[in-house]
C-alpha positions as CSV (number, residue, x, y, z in Angstrom):
1,M,36.8,11.5,-2.3
2,K,39.5,9.1,-2.3
3,K,39.2,5.7,-4.1
4,T,39.7,4.1,-0.9
5,L,36.0,4.7,0.2
6,V,34.7,1.2,-0.7
7,A,31.8,-0.8,0.9
8,G,32.6,-2.5,4.0
9,V,34.9,0.2,5.6
10,T,34.3,0.2,9.2
11,G,34.3,2.8,12.1
12,E,34.3,2.6,15.8
13,A,32.6,4.9,18.5
14,R,32.5,4.4,22.0
15,H,29.9,6.1,24.6
16,R,29.7,6.0,28.1
17,V,26.2,5.7,28.8
18,V,25.0,8.3,31.5
19,T,21.5,9.1,33.2
20,E,20.6,11.5,30.7
21,N,20.8,8.9,27.9
22,L,18.3,6.9,29.4
23,V,14.7,6.7,28.3
24,S,13.8,6.9,32.1
25,F,15.5,10.4,32.1
26,R,12.7,11.7,30.2
27,K,10.2,9.3,31.1
28,P,10.4,8.5,34.8
29,D,8.0,5.4,34.5
30,A,9.9,4.0,31.7
31,P,12.7,1.3,32.1
32,P,16.2,2.6,32.5
33,V,17.6,1.6,29.1
34,L,19.6,3.5,26.2
35,A,17.2,5.7,24.4
36,T,17.1,5.3,20.7
37,P,18.3,8.6,19.7
38,W,21.3,8.1,21.6
39,L,22.1,4.7,19.9
40,L,21.4,6.3,16.7
41,H,24.1,9.0,17.7
42,V,26.7,6.6,18.5
43,M,25.9,4.8,15.3
44,E,26.3,7.6,13.3
45,T,29.4,8.7,14.7
46,A,30.7,5.5,13.8
47,A,29.9,5.8,10.3
48,Y,31.4,9.3,10.2
49,L,34.7,7.8,11.5
50,A,34.5,5.3,9.2
51,V,34.4,7.5,6.3
52,L,36.6,10.5,7.4
53,P,39.9,9.0,6.3
54,H,38.6,8.3,2.9
55,L,37.6,12.3,2.3
56,D,39.8,14.7,0.9
57,P,40.3,18.1,2.4
58,G,37.2,20.2,2.5
59,E,34.6,17.2,1.7
60,A,32.2,16.1,4.1
61,S,29.7,13.1,4.3
62,V,26.2,13.4,5.1
63,G,23.0,11.1,4.5
64,V,22.7,8.2,7.0
65,G,19.7,6.0,6.8
66,F,18.6,3.8,9.8
67,D,15.8,1.3,9.8
68,A,15.2,0.1,13.5
69,K,12.5,-1.7,15.1
70,T,12.1,-2.0,18.9
71,V,12.0,-5.7,20.2
72,T,10.9,-6.7,23.5
73,P,11.8,-9.8,25.4
74,E,8.1,-10.8,25.0
75,S,8.2,-10.9,21.2
76,E,8.1,-13.9,19.0
77,S,11.5,-13.2,17.3
78,T,14.4,-15.7,17.7
79,S,17.7,-16.0,16.3
80,E,16.0,-18.5,13.6
81,N,13.2,-15.9,13.2
82,P,14.7,-12.3,13.7
83,P,12.1,-9.6,13.4
84,T,11.8,-8.0,9.9
85,P,13.0,-4.3,10.3
86,T,9.9,-2.0,9.5
87,G,11.4,1.2,10.6
88,T,11.3,3.0,13.9
89,E,8.5,2.0,15.8
90,S,9.5,2.8,19.4
91,G,8.1,6.2,19.0
92,T,9.9,9.4,19.7
93,L,10.8,11.3,23.0
94,H,9.5,14.6,21.9
95,A,12.5,16.6,23.5
96,P,14.4,19.3,21.8
97,I,17.8,18.1,20.6
98,P,20.2,20.5,22.2
99,T,22.4,22.1,19.5
100,V,26.0,20.6,19.8
101,D,29.0,23.2,19.6
102,P,30.9,22.5,16.3
103,D,34.3,22.4,18.3
104,L,33.0,19.9,20.7
105,A,31.6,17.8,18.0
106,E,35.0,17.7,16.4
107,V,36.5,16.8,19.9
108,V,34.1,13.8,20.2
109,A,34.4,12.6,16.5
110,R,38.2,12.6,16.8
111,W,38.2,11.2,20.5
112,P,39.0,7.6,19.4
113,A,42.1,8.4,17.6
114,L,43.8,10.7,20.4
115,P,46.8,9.5,22.1
116,E,45.8,8.7,25.9
117,A,48.0,11.3,26.9
118,T,46.1,13.9,25.0
119,R,42.7,12.6,26.4
120,Q,43.7,12.8,30.1
121,S,45.3,16.3,29.6
122,I,41.7,17.2,27.8
123,M,39.7,15.6,30.9
124,A,42.1,17.2,33.5
125,T,41.3,20.8,31.8
126,V,37.5,19.8,31.8
127,R,37.4,18.8,35.3
128,A,39.6,21.9,36.6
129,A,37.3,24.2,34.9
130,A,34.1,22.5,36.4
131,E,35.6,22.7,40.1
132,S,36.6,26.4,39.4
133,R,33.0,27.0,38.4
134,A,31.5,25.0,41.3
135,A,33.6,26.9,43.8
136,Q,32.4,30.2,42.3
137,G,28.8,28.9,42.8
138,K,28.2,28.9,39.1
């Protein structure tokens, strides 16, 4: 590990929220808000991207901790009286988490650093493949 890895390094991850990321996707009566597991995924991706430039070849980083509490608009918390984090209290969705292909995970992790032309090329390839499969009825 490089000596450049110090407290305070930052990473950025962007995620376009789609229907499948909403609590209401699994629980139709729930509000259409970003589900906590997806929020944690984005946060962990940002943490990974923050550490990545500081790792030597062949190194990896694992072990991210989260302490979250769901706060409703009706709660008594204010900016002067923020809620005390007590762990995740919102429950879980009880849905199996799909296995992500390692190649796809690498593309997702490296996406923010890719040149725009490369991103556009990847998206054109993905869309063309999807259209081809749709035309074949798959």
